[in-house]
C-alpha positions in Angstrom: 0.0 0.0 0.0 1.4 3.4 -1.0 1.9 5.8 1.9 1.4 9.5 2.0 4.6 11.5 1.6 6.0 12.8 4.9 4.3 16.0 5.9 2.3 16.0 2.7 -0.3 18.4 4.1 2.3 21.0 5.2 1.4 24.5 4.0 2.1 28.1 4.9 0.0 30.3 7.1 -1.6 32.4 4.4 -5.4 32.2 3.9 -6.4 29.7 1.2 -9.2 30.0 -1.2 -11.3 26.9 -1.8 -9.8 26.5 -5.3 -6.3 26.6 -3.9 -7.1 24.1 -1.2 -8.7 21.7 -3.6 -5.7 21.9 -6.0 -3.4 21.0 -3.1 -5.6 18.1 -2.1 -5.8 16.7 -5.6 -2.0 17.0 -5.9 -1.3 15.2 -2.7 -4.1 12.6 -2.6 -2.1 9.6 -3.8 -4.0 6.4 -4.4 -3.6 4.3 -1.3 -5.2 1.2 -2.7 -3.2 1.1 -5.9 -1.4 -2.2 -5.1 -4.4 -4.1 -3.9 -7.0 -4.9 -6.6 -10.0 -7.2 -6.2 -11.9 -8.9 -9.0 -15.5 -8.9 -7.9 -18.7 -10.1 -9.6 -20.9 -7.6 -11.2 -23.4 -8.0 -8.3 -20.8 -6.7 -5.9 -19.3 -3.9 -8.0 -21.8 -1.0 -7.6 -20.1 1.9 -5.9 -16.6 0.4 -6.3 -13.9 2.2 -8.2 -12.6 0.6 -11.4 -8.9 -0.2 -11.2 -8.2 -0.6 -14.9 -9.7 0.4 -18.3 -12.4 -1.9 -19.3 -12.6 -2.9 -23.0 -15.4 -4.5 -25.0 -14.8 -8.2 -25.8 -17.2 -8.2 -28.7 -19.4 -6.1 -30.9 -22.6 -4.8 -29.3 -25.0 -5.6 -30.8 -23.3 -8.7 -32.1 -25.4 -8.6 -35.3 -27.6 -6.3 -37.3 -31.1 -6.6 -35.7 -34.6 -5.1 -35.9 -35.6 -2.2 -33.8 -39.3 -3.0 -34.2 -41.8 -5.7 -34.8 -42.6 -5.9 -38.5 -41.2 -7.3 -41.8 -37.6 -7.4 -42.9 -37.1 -6.7 -46.6 -34.8 -5.5 -49.3 -35.3 -1.7 -49.8 -34.4 -2.0 -53.5 -37.5 -4.2 -54.1 -39.9 -1.4 -53.1 -41.8 0.5 -55.8 -41.3 4.2 -56.0 -44.3 6.1 -55.0 -46.7 3.2 -54.6 -47.4 0.2 -52.4 -45.4 -3.0 -52.9 -46.6 -6.6 -52.3 -43.9 -9.0 -51.0 -44.1 -12.7 -50.3 -43.5 -13.7 -46.6 -41.0 -16.6 -46.6 -39.9 -16.9 -43.0 -39.9 -15.8 -39.4 -37.1 -14.3 -37.3 -37.5 -13.8 -33.5 -35.1 -12.8 -30.8 -32.9 -15.8 -30.1 -34.3 -17.7 -33.1 -32.9 -16.2 -36.3 -34.1 -17.1 -39.8 -31.3 -19.0 -41.6 -32.2 -18.3 -45.2 -31.3 -15.5 -47.6 -33.9 -13.1 -49.0 -34.5 -13.1 -52.7 -36.2 -10.4 -54.8 -39.8 -9.8 -53.8 -39.6 -11.5 -50.5 -39.9 -10.5 -46.8 -39.5 -12.1 -43.4 -41.7 -11.6 -40.4 -39.4 -10.2 -37.7 -39.6 -9.1 -34.1 -37.7 -6.6 -32.0 -34.1 -7.6 -31.4 -34.1 -10.4 -33.9 -31.2 -11.0 -36.3 -31.7 -9.3 -39.7 -32.0 -12.0 -42.4 -29.2 -12.2 -44.9 -30.0 -9.8 -47.7 -32.5 -7.6 -45.8 -31.6 -4.0 -45.2 -34.8 -2.4 -43.8 -37.8 -3.2 -41.7 -41.3 -1.9 -42.1 -43.3 -1.6 -38.9 -46.2 -4.0 -38.5 -48.5 -1.0 -37.8 -47.6 0.4 -41.3 -47.9 -2.9 -43.2 -50.9 -4.9 -44.2 -50.6 -8.7 -44.0 -52.7 -10.7 -46.6 -52.2 -14.4 -46.3 -48.6 -15.3 -47.2 -47.9 -11.8 -48.5 -47.5 -8.3 -47.0 -48.3 -5.0 -48.5 -45.7 -2.3 -47.8 -46.9 1.4 -48.3 -44.6 3.9 -50.1 -42.2 6.1 -48.3 -40.1 3.6 -46.3 -36.6 5.1 -46.0 -33.4 3.0 -46.7 -32.1 1.3 -43.6 -35.3 2.0 -41.7 -35.7 0.3 -38.3 -32.4 -1.5 -38.7 -29.9 -1.5 -35.9 -26.3 -2.0 -37.0 -23.8 -4.5 -35.5 -21.5 -2.6 -33.1 -23.5 0.6 -33.0 -23.3 0.6 -29.2 -19.8 -0.7 -28.7 -17.0 -2.1 -30.9 -14.7 -4.9 -29.8 -11.7 -3.4 -28.2 -13.3 -0.1 -27.3 -12.6 1.3 -23.8 -16.1 1.5 -22.5 -15.3 2.4 -18.9 -12.1 4.2 -17.8 -10.0 3.4 -14.8 -10.9 5.5 -11.8 -14.6 5.5 -12.6 -16.9 5.0 -9.6 -19.2 2.4 -10.9 -22.9 3.1 -11.2 -25.7 0.6 -11.9 -25.8 1.6 -15.6 -22.0 1.0 -15.8 -22.6 -2.6 -14.6 -25.1 -3.1 -17.4 -22.6 -1.8 -19.9 -19.9 -4.1 -18.6 -22.2 -7.1 -18.8 -23.2 -6.2 -22.3 -19.6 -6.3 -23.5 -18.9 -9.7 -21.9 -17.5 -9.0 -18.4 -18.7 -11.1 -15.5 -16.2 -9.7 -13.0 -14.5 -6.3 -12.7 -11.1 -5.2 -11.3 -11.7 -2.7 -8.6 -9.6 -1.0 -6.0 -10.0 -2.2 -2.5 -12.3 -0.2 -0.2 -10.6 2.6 1.7 -10.7 2.0 5.5 -11.8 5.1 7.4 -12.1 5.6 11.2 -14.4 8.2 12.6 -14.5 9.4 16.2 -15.6 12.2 18.4 -14.1 13.6 21.6 -15.6 15.4 24.4 -17.0 14.7 27.9 -20.1 16.6 26.9 -21.1 14.1 24.2 -23.4 11.2 24.6 -24.7 8.6 22.3 -28.5 8.7 21.6 -30.6 6.2 23.4 -29.7 7.2 26.9 -31.0 9.9 29.2 -29.3 13.2 28.3 -27.2 14.5 31.3 -27.2 18.1 32.3 -24.7 20.1 30.1 -24.5 17.2 27.6 -25.5 16.9 23.9 -26.1 13.9 21.7 -23.3 13.3 19.3 -24.7 13.9 15.8 -21.5 14.5 13.8 -20.2 11.0 14.0 -23.4 9.6 12.5 -23.5 12.2 9.7 -19.9 11.6 8.8 -20.2 7.8 9.0 -23.1 7.8 6.6 -21.3 10.2 4.2 -18.2 8.0 4.2 -20.1 4.8 3.7 -21.9 6.4 0.8 -18.5 6.8 -0.9 -17.9 3.1 -0.7 -15.4 3.1 2.1 -15.3 0.8 5.1 -16.1 2.8 8.2 -15.0 2.1 11.8 -16.9 3.9 14.4 -14.5 4.6 17.2 -17.2 6.1 19.3 -16.7 9.0 21.7 -13.3 9.5 23.3 -13.1 11.1 26.7 -11.2 14.4 27.3 -8.0 12.7 28.4 -4.8 12.9 26.5 -3.7 9.4 26.9 -7.1 8.0 25.9 -7.1 10.0 22.7 -3.5 9.2 21.9 -4.0 5.5 22.5 -7.1 5.4 20.4 -5.4 7.3 17.5 -2.3 5.1 17.6 -4.3 1.9 17.5 -6.6 3.1 14.7 -3.7 4.3 12.6 -2.4 0.7 12.3 -5.6 -0.6 10.6 -6.9 2.3 8.6 -6.1 4.5 5.7 -7.7 7.7 7.1 -8.8 9.0 10.5 -11.5 11.7 10.7 -12.8 13.7 13.7 -14.9 16.7 14.2 -14.1 19.3 16.8 -11.6 19.0 19.6 -8.6 20.1 17.6 -8.2 23.7 18.9 -5.9 24.9 21.7 -8.2 24.7 24.7 -7.2 22.9 27.9 -9.6 20.1 27.1 -8.8 19.8 23.4 -6.4 16.9 23.4 -6.7 15.8 19.8 -4.1 18.3 18.5 -1.5 17.3 21.1 -2.2 13.6 20.5 -1.8 13.9 16.7 1.3 16.0 17.0 2.9 13.5 19.4 2.2 10.6 16.9 3.0 12.4 13.6 2.2 15.9 12.4 -0.7 18.3 12.1 -1.3 21.4 10.0 -4.1 23.9 10.2 -5.3 25.3 6.9 -6.9 28.7 7.2 -9.6 28.7 4.6 -11.5 31.7 3.3 -14.9 30.0 3.7 -18.1 30.1 5.6 -19.3 27.9 7.4 -16.0 26.4 8.5 -12.6 28.0 8.2 -10.0 26.0 10.0 -9.3 22.5 8.5 -6.8 20.3 10.3 -4.8 17.9 8.2 -1.9 15.7 9.1 -0.7 12.2 9.7 -0.7 9.7 12.5 2.1 7.2 12.1 1.8 7.5 8.3 -2.0 7.4 8.2 -3.8 10.5 7.0 -5.8 12.5 9.5 -8.5 15.1 8.9 -9.9 17.3 11.7 -13.2 18.9 10.8 -15.0 21.8 12.5 -17.2 20.8 15.5 -20.5 22.5 14.5 -22.6 20.0 12.5 -23.3 22.2 9.5 -19.7 23.3 9.2 -18.5 19.8 9.6 -20.8 18.6 6.9 -20.0 21.3 4.4 -16.3 21.0 4.9 -16.6 17.2 4.5 -18.5 17.5 1.3 -16.2 20.1 -0.3 -12.8 19.1 1.1 -12.8 15.7 2.8 -14.9 14.0 0.2 -12.6 14.8 -2.8 -9.6 13.7 -0.6 -11.3 10.4 0.2 -12.2 9.8 -3.4 -8.7 10.6 -4.5 -7.1 8.3 -1.9 -9.5 5.5 -3.0 -8.5 5.8 -6.7 -11.5 7.8 -8.1 -10.7 10.0 -11.1 -13.8 12.2 -10.8 -13.5 14.3 -7.6 -15.6 17.3 -8.2 -19.5 17.2 -8.1 -21.6 18.9 -10.7 -23.1 22.3 -9.9 -26.2 23.8 -11.6 -26.9 27.4 -12.5 -30.3 28.4 -11.2 -32.0 31.7 -10.3 -31.8 32.9 -6.7 -35.1 33.5 -5.0 -33.5 35.8 -2.4 -31.1 38.8 -2.1 -27.9 38.5 -0.1 -24.9 40.4 1.1 -21.5 39.0 2.0 -17.9 40.0 2.5 -15.4 40.0 -0.4 -12.7 37.4 -0.5 -14.7 34.6 1.2 -16.6 31.7 -0.3 -19.9 31.0 1.4 -22.4 28.2 1.2 -26.1 28.7 2.0 -28.5 25.9 2.6 -31.4 26.3 0.2 -34.6 24.6 -1.2 -35.1 24.1 -4.9 -38.6 25.2 -6.0 -40.4 25.7 -9.3 -41.4 29.3 -10.1 -43.7 29.3 -13.1 -42.1 26.1 -14.3 -38.6 27.5 -13.9 -36.3 26.3 -11.0 -35.1 28.7 -8.4 -33.5 28.3 -5.0 -34.9 29.7 -1.7 -32.6 30.3 1.1 -33.3 28.5 4.4 -34.3 31.0 7.0 -31.9 29.7 9.7 -28.3 29.5 8.6 -26.6 28.9 11.9 -23.8 26.2 11.9 -25.5 24.2 14.6 -28.9 23.9 13.0 -29.1 20.4 11.6 -32.6 21.0 10.3 -31.0 23.3 7.7 -29.4 20.2 6.2 -32.6 18.1 6.4 -35.2 20.6 5.2 -33.2 21.8 2.1 -32.1 20.3 -1.2 -28.5 21.5 -1.4 -26.0 24.3 -1.1 -25.9 27.7 -2.9 -22.1 28.3 -3.4 -21.2 32.0 -3.6 -17.7 32.7 -5.0 -15.1 34.9 -3.2 -15.6 37.9 -5.6 -19.4 38.1 -5.3 -20.5 40.5 -2.5 -24.1 41.1 -3.5 -27.0 39.0 -4.9 -30.3 40.2 -6.1 -33.4 38.0 -6.5 -33.2 36.5 -10.0 -29.4 36.4 -10.2 -27.9 33.2 -11.4 -26.1 31.2 -8.7 -24.3 27.9 -8.5 -26.4 25.2 -6.8 -24.9 22.0 -5.5 -27.7 19.4 -4.9 -27.2 17.1 -2.0 -28.0 14.3 -4.5 -24.6 15.0 -6.2 -22.6 14.4 -3.0 -24.7 12.3 -0.7 -25.3 8.7 -1.8 
C-alpha cells in the first residue's frame, strides 16, 4: 500500500481560497489502494472504483437486428411512390434467427431484437404494413435502412467502454455485462475511522445528562463516508483525556487509511486531539476563506492520513462535502473528484464579505415552471434542520458580494454528493 509522503499536508500560514485548497488536495491525494485490486462479480461492483480500463470483448449488438416488430425486406424491391406486395417466406424472432437468404420480392416476419435476415436491409413496422395471407403490402415512403440496428452501433470490440478511476454506477454494470464481463477489477475499499471527543457528548438512546449533547456529527460523517464506498470504523466518543485520545489514535492508525474527527482540535485545555496527533505524527491547520467552517486540520498519525473537521454539525458537513470528500475519493482511486453544480436563479437577495466563499442551505422550488433556490431562514452552523429541510447548497464565490433576486447562482444538490 502506498503511503502519503511525509508532511504531505504542510502549508504556509496564508489564507487559502477553496480552489487553492482543492488543488493541493488533488495533488497530494495519492491512491492508497493502488497495489491491492480485487476482481469482484458484477453483483458486488456497484459503488466500487474501477482499477483498470475496461474494453469491450465483442461487438454490441453482435449482429444487425430489428428495432421494431414488422417485416424485414430489401429496400431495393420497393416500388417508387406506390405500395409493394412481398411474399413472406420466414420468421425471425429474438434468439431464433431465420437462416435463409432473401431473394427479390420476399420479406421475413421479424420481431424486435431479432437478427436481420441475410440480404435484408430495412424493416417496415407491422403497424404500417398490411398482412394478406402469405404476403405483406408495404406502403410507399419507407426510408433506406429504416428500423435496422447495425452491428457494433453501441460498442465495438476493443473499445474502452469504462475508464480506470470511474466510480461504478448501476448503468455501468449493465454496460460491462453487455460487452462480456462477469467480474471487474476494482480498488479495495478505503478504510476510514471516525471518532468524536468530548465529555459533553453522549450517544443517543440514553437519558441526556445536564450540560451534555447527543453526538450527531459521528453519525452524519459515518453515513457520508459509507456512501463513498469506504469501510467505516466507528471509534465512538473518546473522553477528554490525552492518553485515551493518543492510544485510540495510535491503535486506529495501524488498521486504517484515514482518520477523521470533528471538533476538539483547537488549543483549549480540554482539546487533546491536537496534542495527540502531533505526538504521533504531524498536524497542520489550513486557514480557509470559507463560511461555514474556516480551519481545517490535516496531518498524519504514524503515516496514516488525518482530517480534523469543525465541530458544528453544518460546518463539519459542508467541509466534509467540499474538502474531505474529494480527498477520500482521490485516496480511493477515483478520477472524478468534483461534483456537478447547476446554474439556477436565486429566490432571495444576499450580502457578504469579499474574498470569502460561502455556502447557503437552500430549497429548490419551481417558479412558473422554472427552477429557483430559496434560502433557508436559519443559517446557523449548529442547525441540523437546515441540512434536512433543504435540497442542497448555494455556493457563492469569493468575488461576489451582493446577490439580487433572480441572479444566477451555483447550486450543489445534496444528491450530487450524498449517496
